[in-house]
KEDO-138769 format. One record per residue: x, y, z of N, C-alpha, C in turn. Coordinates in Angstrom, 3 decimals. Layout:
REM residues N
{{X, Y, Z}, {X, Y, Z}, {X, Y, Z}}
...
***
This chain:
REM residues 175
{{0.841, -1.182, 0.000}, {0.000, 0.000, 0.000}, {0.886, 1.246, 0.000}}
{{0.455, 2.246, -0.722}, {1.203, 3.502, -0.818}, {0.981, 4.328, 0.438}}
{{2.056, 4.892, 0.961}, {1.968, 5.699, 2.180}, {1.254, 7.017, 1.908}}
{{0.533, 7.508, 2.911}, {-0.129, 8.800, 2.801}, {0.934, 9.886, 2.751}}
{{0.848, 10.805, 1.792}, {1.828, 11.903, 1.739}, {1.797, 12.709, 3.037}}
{{2.971, 13.104, 3.476}, {3.115, 13.888, 4.684}, {3.788, 15.207, 4.314}}
{{3.921, 16.100, 5.275}, {4.618, 17.358, 5.036}, {6.075, 17.254, 5.469}}
{{6.662, 16.092, 5.220}, {8.081, 15.882, 5.491}, {8.891, 16.483, 4.349}}
{{10.147, 16.724, 4.614}, {11.055, 17.232, 3.581}, {11.038, 16.301, 2.360}}
{{11.166, 15.021, 2.615}, {11.196, 14.033, 1.525}, {9.939, 14.109, 0.660}}
{{8.775, 14.091, 1.286}, {7.521, 14.101, 0.521}, {7.304, 15.421, -0.209}}
{{7.661, 16.530, 0.407}, {7.497, 17.836, -0.244}, {8.394, 17.911, -1.478}}
{{9.653, 17.502, -1.345}, {10.569, 17.522, -2.497}, {10.062, 16.598, -3.604}}
{{9.597, 15.399, -3.236}, {9.065, 14.463, -4.232}, {7.861, 15.065, -4.952}}
{{6.964, 15.690, -4.204}, {5.756, 16.265, -4.797}, {6.095, 17.424, -5.730}}
{{6.995, 18.292, -5.318}, {7.375, 19.427, -6.158}, {8.058, 18.925, -7.432}}
{{8.995, 18.000, -7.294}, {9.684, 17.473, -8.478}, {8.700, 16.798, -9.430}}
{{7.733, 16.055, -8.900}, {6.727, 15.411, -9.753}, {5.868, 16.455, -10.462}}
{{5.495, 17.514, -9.757}, {4.702, 18.582, -10.383}, {5.485, 19.269, -11.489}}
{{6.764, 19.530, -11.251}, {7.598, 20.177, -12.268}, {7.682, 19.303, -13.525}}
{{7.831, 17.983, -13.332}, {7.871, 17.068, -14.491}, {6.542, 17.075, -15.240}}
{{5.426, 16.928, -14.498}, {4.105, 16.894, -15.139}, {3.809, 18.182, -15.895}}
{{4.178, 19.302, -15.292}, {3.894, 20.605, -15.901}, {4.957, 21.026, -16.913}}
{{6.023, 20.256, -16.993}, {7.121, 20.536, -17.914}, {7.609, 21.985, -17.769}}
{{7.959, 22.307, -16.540}, {8.442, 23.657, -16.229}, {9.590, 23.564, -15.232}}
{{10.280, 24.664, -15.038}, {11.425, 24.697, -14.131}, {11.067, 25.185, -12.732}}
{{9.918, 25.846, -12.591}, {9.545, 26.378, -11.279}, {8.025, 26.498, -11.182}}
{{7.548, 26.563, -9.949}, {6.129, 26.780, -9.655}, {5.994, 28.173, -9.058}}
{{5.047, 28.947, -9.551}, {4.811, 30.271, -8.985}, {4.287, 30.187, -7.556}}
{{3.410, 29.208, -7.296}, {2.801, 29.067, -5.981}, {2.662, 27.592, -5.661}}
{{3.165, 27.197, -4.507}, {3.039, 25.815, -4.038}, {2.223, 25.824, -2.758}}
{{1.052, 25.198, -2.784}, {0.159, 25.146, -1.623}, {0.376, 23.858, -0.848}}
{{0.541, 23.959, 0.456}, {0.538, 22.791, 1.328}, {-0.924, 22.484, 1.612}}
{{-1.431, 21.384, 1.064}, {-2.879, 21.169, 1.001}, {-3.546, 20.860, 2.335}}
{{-2.922, 20.088, 3.194}, {-3.514, 19.741, 4.486}, {-2.475, 19.889, 5.582}}
{{-2.862, 20.301, 6.774}, {-1.912, 20.263, 7.889}, {-1.459, 18.817, 8.123}}
{{-0.243, 18.648, 8.581}, {0.252, 17.297, 8.855}, {-0.345, 16.755, 10.154}}
{{-0.599, 17.645, 11.096}, {-1.118, 17.229, 12.392}, {-2.643, 17.086, 12.319}}
{{-3.215, 16.480, 13.366}, {-4.670, 16.462, 13.469}, {-5.164, 17.893, 13.630}}
{{-6.191, 18.230, 12.928}, {-6.901, 19.489, 13.126}, {-8.336, 19.269, 12.661}}
{{-9.315, 19.880, 13.318}, {-10.699, 19.694, 12.891}, {-10.879, 20.129, 11.431}}
{{-11.653, 19.369, 10.678}, {-11.923, 19.758, 9.291}, {-13.320, 19.320, 8.877}}
{{-13.715, 19.708, 7.685}, {-15.026, 19.381, 7.110}, {-16.163, 19.650, 8.089}}
{{-16.168, 20.844, 8.654}, {-17.284, 21.267, 9.475}, {-17.155, 20.940, 10.949}}
{{-16.116, 20.201, 11.343}, {-15.904, 19.947, 12.768}, {-15.660, 21.287, 13.448}}
{{-16.368, 21.562, 14.509}, {-16.221, 22.845, 15.173}, {-15.310, 22.784, 16.382}}
{{-15.178, 21.649, 16.995}, {-14.388, 21.555, 18.207}, {-13.108, 20.769, 17.998}}
{{-12.119, 21.082, 18.820}, {-10.858, 20.354, 18.790}, {-10.980, 19.153, 19.720}}
{{-10.662, 17.979, 19.222}, {-10.791, 16.742, 19.977}, {-9.401, 16.201, 20.300}}
{{-8.943, 16.414, 21.529}, {-7.583, 16.008, 21.915}, {-7.358, 14.509, 21.747}}
{{-8.411, 13.709, 21.788}, {-8.233, 12.256, 21.634}, {-7.776, 11.895, 20.213}}
{{-7.891, 12.834, 19.272}, {-7.457, 12.577, 17.890}, {-6.012, 13.010, 17.629}}
{{-5.372, 13.628, 18.632}, {-3.964, 13.980, 18.480}, {-3.171, 12.691, 18.307}}
{{-2.042, 12.774, 17.607}, {-1.241, 11.578, 17.376}, {0.241, 11.911, 17.496}}
{{1.014, 10.908, 17.766}, {2.461, 11.061, 17.811}, {3.005, 11.006, 16.389}}
{{4.176, 11.586, 16.192}, {4.837, 11.464, 14.897}, {4.491, 12.527, 13.883}}
{{3.839, 13.611, 14.309}, {3.570, 14.703, 13.373}, {4.891, 15.284, 12.887}}
{{4.935, 15.700, 11.633}, {6.128, 16.331, 11.087}, {6.264, 17.707, 11.740}}
{{7.418, 18.032, 12.296}, {7.588, 19.343, 12.936}, {7.420, 20.493, 11.928}}
{{6.874, 21.597, 12.405}, {6.736, 22.783, 11.559}, {8.085, 23.164, 10.952}}
{{9.151, 23.032, 11.731}, {10.492, 23.417, 11.260}, {10.911, 22.622, 10.028}}
{{10.634, 21.333, 10.018}, {11.017, 20.498, 8.865}, {10.260, 20.929, 7.610}}
{{8.969, 21.156, 7.753}, {8.142, 21.566, 6.616}, {8.590, 22.915, 6.073}}
{{8.730, 23.880, 6.959}, {9.083, 25.238, 6.529}, {10.490, 25.275, 5.940}}
{{11.434, 24.556, 6.534}, {12.796, 24.544, 5.992}, {12.821, 23.912, 4.602}}
{{12.025, 22.873, 4.389}, {11.940, 22.253, 3.056}, {11.430, 23.263, 2.034}}
{{10.391, 24.003, 2.393}, {9.856, 25.037, 1.502}, {10.925, 26.100, 1.240}}
{{11.621, 26.521, 2.282}, {12.681, 27.517, 2.123}, {13.781, 27.034, 1.194}}
{{14.165, 25.773, 1.317}, {15.206, 25.219, 0.445}, {14.735, 25.141, -1.006}}
{{13.449, 24.855, -1.215}, {12.898, 24.835, -2.580}, {12.868, 26.246, -3.181}}
{{12.594, 27.243, -2.346}, {12.633, 28.630, -2.819}, {14.069, 28.996, -3.198}}
{{15.025, 28.669, -2.338}, {16.439, 28.953, -2.625}, {16.916, 28.245, -3.886}}
{{16.400, 27.032, -4.123}, {16.783, 26.262, -5.309}, {16.091, 26.764, -6.573}}
{{15.140, 27.698, -6.413}, {14.431, 28.238, -7.574}, {13.318, 27.356, -8.093}}
{{12.942, 26.334, -7.334}, {11.879, 25.428, -7.787}, {10.488, 25.980, -7.495}}
{{10.361, 26.761, -6.434}, {9.098, 27.451, -6.152}, {9.414, 28.908, -5.843}}
{{8.476, 29.776, -6.170}, {8.672, 31.206, -5.891}, {7.977, 31.635, -4.601}}
{{6.779, 31.105, -4.382}, {5.983, 31.454, -3.202}, {5.294, 30.189, -2.715}}
{{4.820, 30.249, -1.487}, {4.104, 29.096, -0.946}, {2.898, 29.547, -0.151}}
{{1.981, 28.601, 0.019}, {0.765, 28.905, 0.746}, {0.279, 27.704, 1.536}}
{{-0.793, 27.914, 2.255}, {-1.405, 26.912, 3.119}, {-2.812, 26.618, 2.635}}
{{-3.350, 25.502, 3.048}, {-4.749, 25.158, 2.757}, {-5.340, 24.447, 3.964}}
{{-6.619, 24.650, 4.183}, {-7.344, 23.945, 5.244}, {-6.654, 24.121, 6.604}}
{{-6.162, 25.307, 6.843}, {-5.392, 25.579, 8.055}, {-6.200, 26.446, 9.004}}
{{-5.903, 26.331, 10.299}, {-6.566, 27.154, 11.303}, {-5.608, 28.228, 11.821}}
{{-6.087, 29.053, 12.747}, {-5.284, 30.177, 13.237}, {-3.990, 29.704, 13.894}}
{{-4.065, 28.630, 14.662}, {-2.861, 28.097, 15.295}, {-1.829, 27.690, 14.238}}
{{-2.256, 26.946, 13.230}, {-1.342, 26.485, 12.191}, {-0.731, 27.625, 11.395}}
{{-1.547, 28.623, 11.053}, {-1.026, 29.790, 10.338}, {0.038, 30.476, 11.185}}
{{-0.280, 30.712, 12.442}, {0.651, 31.393, 13.325}, {1.955, 30.606, 13.470}}
{{1.862, 29.305, 13.650}, {3.068, 28.479, 13.807}, {3.900, 28.474, 12.524}}
{{3.249, 28.367, 11.364}, {3.991, 28.372, 10.094}, {4.692, 29.716, 9.890}}
{{3.993, 30.804, 10.163}, {4.576, 32.134, 9.970}, {5.726, 32.358, 10.947}}
{{5.511, 32.063, 12.211}, {6.568, 32.276, 13.202}, {7.797, 31.398, 12.917}}
{{7.556, 30.174, 12.475}, {8.663, 29.280, 12.115}, {9.410, 29.828, 10.910}}
{{8.681, 30.298, 9.909}, {9.324, 30.864, 8.716}, {10.181, 32.068, 9.090}}
{{9.650, 32.961, 9.892}, {10.405, 34.148, 10.288}, {11.654, 33.766, 11.085}}
{{11.514, 32.780, 11.969}, {12.652, 32.334, 12.776}, {13.743, 31.687, 11.915}}
{{13.340, 30.965, 10.860}, {14.299, 30.256, 10.001}, {14.782, 31.103, 8.828}}
{{14.251, 32.316, 8.680}, {14.655, 33.167, 7.564}, {14.043, 32.759, 6.237}}
{{12.906, 32.107, 6.287}, {12.166, 31.682, 5.089}, {11.040, 32.685, 4.852}}
{{10.796, 33.092, 3.601}, {9.654, 33.981, 3.363}, {8.366, 33.327, 3.872}}
{{7.493, 34.093, 4.515}, {6.250, 33.502, 5.034}, {5.298, 33.144, 3.896}}
{{4.295, 32.323, 4.188}, {3.317, 31.981, 3.147}, {2.596, 33.230, 2.648}}
{{2.190, 33.199, 1.377}, {1.508, 34.352, 0.774}, {0.016, 34.109, 0.575}}
{{-0.418, 32.844, 0.716}, {-1.825, 32.537, 0.459}, {-2.320, 31.441, 1.384}}
{{-3.645, 31.412, 1.528}, {-4.307, 30.342, 2.267}, {-5.583, 30.001, 1.514}}
{{-5.817, 28.710, 1.317}, {-7.022, 28.257, 0.619}, {-7.902, 27.531, 1.628}}
{{-8.876, 28.255, 2.146}, {-9.824, 27.708, 3.116}, {-11.241, 27.901, 2.593}}
{{-12.161, 27.137, 3.178}, {-13.578, 27.316, 2.831}, {-13.998, 28.752, 3.092}}
{{-14.741, 29.315, 2.152}, {-15.293, 30.653, 2.337}, {-16.393, 30.871, 1.309}}
{{-17.579, 31.203, 1.775}, {-18.708, 31.492, 0.883}, {-19.714, 32.337, 1.659}}
{{-20.788, 32.716, 1.000}, {-21.849, 33.449, 1.695}, {-22.432, 32.637, 2.844}}
{{-22.378, 31.305, 2.717}, {-22.931, 30.433, 3.755}, {-21.883, 30.001, 4.785}}
{{-20.623, 30.226, 4.514}, {-19.554, 29.778, 5.403}, {-18.522, 30.891, 5.560}}
{{-18.693, 31.687, 6.600}, {-17.837, 32.856, 6.827}, {-16.843, 32.613, 7.970}}
{{-16.568, 31.335, 8.311}, {-15.690, 31.035, 9.442}, {-14.318, 31.704, 9.335}}
{{-13.820, 31.896, 8.122}, {-12.514, 32.524, 7.951}, {-12.440, 33.844, 8.713}}
{{-13.564, 34.578, 8.734}, {-13.595, 35.884, 9.413}, {-13.897, 35.771, 10.888}}
{{-14.404, 34.629, 11.340}, {-14.856, 34.541, 12.729}, {-14.034, 33.610, 13.607}}
{{-13.165, 32.779, 13.035}, {-12.454, 31.791, 13.839}, {-10.988, 32.136, 14.100}}
{{-10.589, 33.374, 13.805}, {-9.226, 33.797, 14.094}, {-8.262, 33.668, 12.925}}
{{-8.647, 32.987, 11.858}, {-7.729, 32.800, 10.727}, {-7.476, 34.128, 10.015}}
{{-8.517, 34.919, 9.824}, {-8.324, 36.212, 9.153}, {-7.342, 37.081, 9.924}}
{{-7.441, 37.069, 11.242}, {-6.511, 37.857, 12.059}, {-5.088, 37.313, 11.913}}
{{-4.926, 35.987, 11.911}, {-3.605, 35.383, 11.774}, {-2.984, 35.690, 10.411}}
{{-3.820, 35.970, 9.404}, {-3.354, 36.271, 8.046}, {-3.196, 37.766, 7.785}}
{{-3.555, 38.582, 8.729}, {-3.533, 40.033, 8.585}, {-2.114, 40.561, 8.380}}
{{-1.982, 41.668, 7.640}, {-0.665, 42.307, 7.526}, {-0.091, 42.734, 8.881}}
{{-0.932, 42.847, 9.903}, {-0.438, 43.160, 11.246}, {0.259, 41.955, 11.872}}
{{-0.079, 40.755, 11.395}, {0.499, 39.522, 11.935}, {1.600, 38.954, 11.048}}
{{1.504, 39.212, 9.744}, {2.423, 38.626, 8.765}, {2.900, 39.734, 7.833}}
{{4.202, 39.893, 7.659}, {4.672, 40.914, 6.707}, {4.027, 40.704, 5.325}}
{{3.287, 41.696, 4.860}, {2.613, 41.591, 3.571}, {1.248, 40.942, 3.632}}
{{0.930, 40.272, 4.725}, {-0.351, 39.588, 4.859}, {-0.392, 38.295, 4.065}}
{{-1.409, 37.493, 4.314}, {-1.644, 36.245, 3.595}, {-2.996, 36.368, 2.911}}
{{-3.015, 36.202, 1.599}, {-4.248, 36.358, 0.818}, {-5.092, 35.096, 0.855}}
{{-6.405, 35.279, 0.923}, {-7.345, 34.160, 0.904}, {-7.645, 33.756, -0.536}}
{{-7.474, 32.468, -0.830}, {-7.954, 31.864, -2.073}, {-9.180, 31.064, -1.660}}
{{-10.351, 31.610, -1.876}, {-11.577, 30.999, -1.358}, {-11.829, 29.639, -2.003}}
{{-11.985, 28.635, -1.142}, {-12.377, 27.308, -1.584}, {-13.865, 27.174, -1.303}}
{{-14.592, 26.617, -2.235}, {-16.015, 26.402, -2.023}, {-16.821, 27.680, -2.066}}
{{-16.434, 28.614, -2.930}, {-17.131, 29.904, -2.992}, {-18.616, 29.752, -3.308}}
{{-18.968, 28.663, -4.005}, {-20.382, 28.386, -4.285}, {-20.938, 27.345, -3.318}}
{{-20.217, 27.148, -2.213}, {-20.657, 26.240, -1.156}, {-20.977, 24.852, -1.715}}
{{-20.001, 24.309, -2.445}, {-20.173, 22.975, -3.004}, {-21.314, 22.871, -3.998}}
{{-21.712, 23.974, -4.578}, {-22.802, 23.984, -5.556}, {-24.127, 24.449, -4.994}}
{{-24.239, 24.537, -3.675}, {-25.499, 24.957, -3.053}, {-25.930, 26.327, -3.565}}
{{-24.985, 27.259, -3.672}, {-25.328, 28.612, -4.108}, {-25.506, 28.722, -5.623}}
{{-25.219, 27.645, -6.352}, {-25.433, 27.653, -7.805}, {-26.868, 27.273, -8.156}}
{{-27.579, 26.689, -7.193}, {-28.948, 26.260, -7.430}, {-29.071, 24.818, -7.878}}
{{-27.966, 24.111, -8.054}, {-28.055, 22.759, -8.610}, {-28.801, 21.784, -7.702}}
{{-28.859, 22.035, -6.406}, {-29.587, 21.142, -5.497}, {-31.064, 21.495, -5.387}}
{{-31.458, 22.580, -6.047}, {-32.836, 23.053, -5.945}, {-33.642, 22.797, -7.210}}
{{-33.058, 22.101, -8.157}, {-33.749, 21.811, -9.415}, {-34.671, 20.611, -9.245}}
{{-35.686, 20.508, -10.109}, {-36.571, 19.339, -10.093}, {-35.821, 18.077, -10.500}}
{{-34.976, 18.166, -11.532}, {-34.199, 17.024, -12.006}, {-32.877, 16.969, -11.236}}
{{-32.759, 16.005, -10.344}, {-31.569, 15.903, -9.493}, {-30.613, 14.800, -9.971}}
{{-30.791, 14.293, -11.176}, {-29.961, 13.185, -11.652}, {-28.483, 13.549, -11.736}}
{{-28.182, 14.826, -11.958}, {-26.776, 15.226, -12.084}, {-26.095, 15.477, -10.745}}
{{-26.827, 15.352, -9.643}, {-26.209, 15.602, -8.336}, {-26.221, 14.366, -7.429}}
{{-26.619, 13.223, -7.945}, {-26.714, 12.026, -7.104}, {-25.385, 11.652, -6.462}}
{{-24.274, 11.949, -7.123}, {-22.954, 11.625, -6.592}, {-22.211, 12.871, -6.084}}
{{-22.920, 13.970, -5.892}, {-22.305, 15.209, -5.419}, {-21.897, 15.065, -3.950}}
{{-20.855, 15.803, -3.554}, {-20.342, 15.702, -2.183}, {-21.404, 16.023, -1.137}}
{{-22.293, 16.958, -1.421}, {-23.322, 17.304, -0.431}, {-24.350, 16.195, -0.277}}
{{-24.471, 15.349, -1.269}, {-25.370, 14.206, -1.171}, {-24.661, 13.051, -0.462}}
{{-23.409, 12.815, -0.813}, {-22.658, 11.693, -0.254}, {-22.182, 11.930, 1.181}}
{{-21.882, 13.198, 1.529}, {-21.316, 13.507, 2.845}, {-22.151, 14.591, 3.499}}
{{-22.982, 14.190, 4.455}, {-23.888, 15.122, 5.117}, {-23.199, 16.310, 5.770}}
{{-21.993, 16.119, 6.296}, {-21.316, 17.173, 7.030}, {-20.379, 17.993, 6.170}}
{{-20.349, 17.768, 4.856}, {-19.419, 18.503, 3.984}, {-19.913, 19.911, 3.763}}
{{-19.176, 20.881, 4.193}, {-19.433, 22.311, 4.074}, {-20.785, 22.723, 4.653}}
{{-20.803, 23.823, 5.369}, {-22.076, 24.368, 5.874}, {-22.985, 24.772, 4.719}}
{{-24.284, 24.650, 4.931}, {-25.240, 25.062, 3.891}, {-26.415, 25.743, 4.547}}
***
């Protein structure tokens, strides 16, 4: 069985090199770290559950140093985060500043008219120019709330949504 990708130096370098080959280019303008390596609530979980913490998380220092080395090597120009909370943003930024690595420039989190948690859960503050030199820009994920705001779930003919995430996963994105 193939191991789950982690935010280790080895996995980050492998992923970047594979992307460069697939895209047939020498560098990536923006490299997003898609998921935190540690346990963190996601997909609508509102509370932190300490029983889900685990040993063996990749240290923030290893992840950030790998990104910094890729920037120095010219393989990536900027980096960002995804599905991250205020604690993770703060730790990544503080680690980057301590190691002399440019901080992340973007974050891709859920954000829509129906899901405004980015502004209410501390992430917006952690991404503010007051917290991070230059600030961290939001790349809104789920701007149409998984299709809810497009109207596709409100049509009489629902044959095209039978396998949609909102049908398959009750807790996927607020609606």
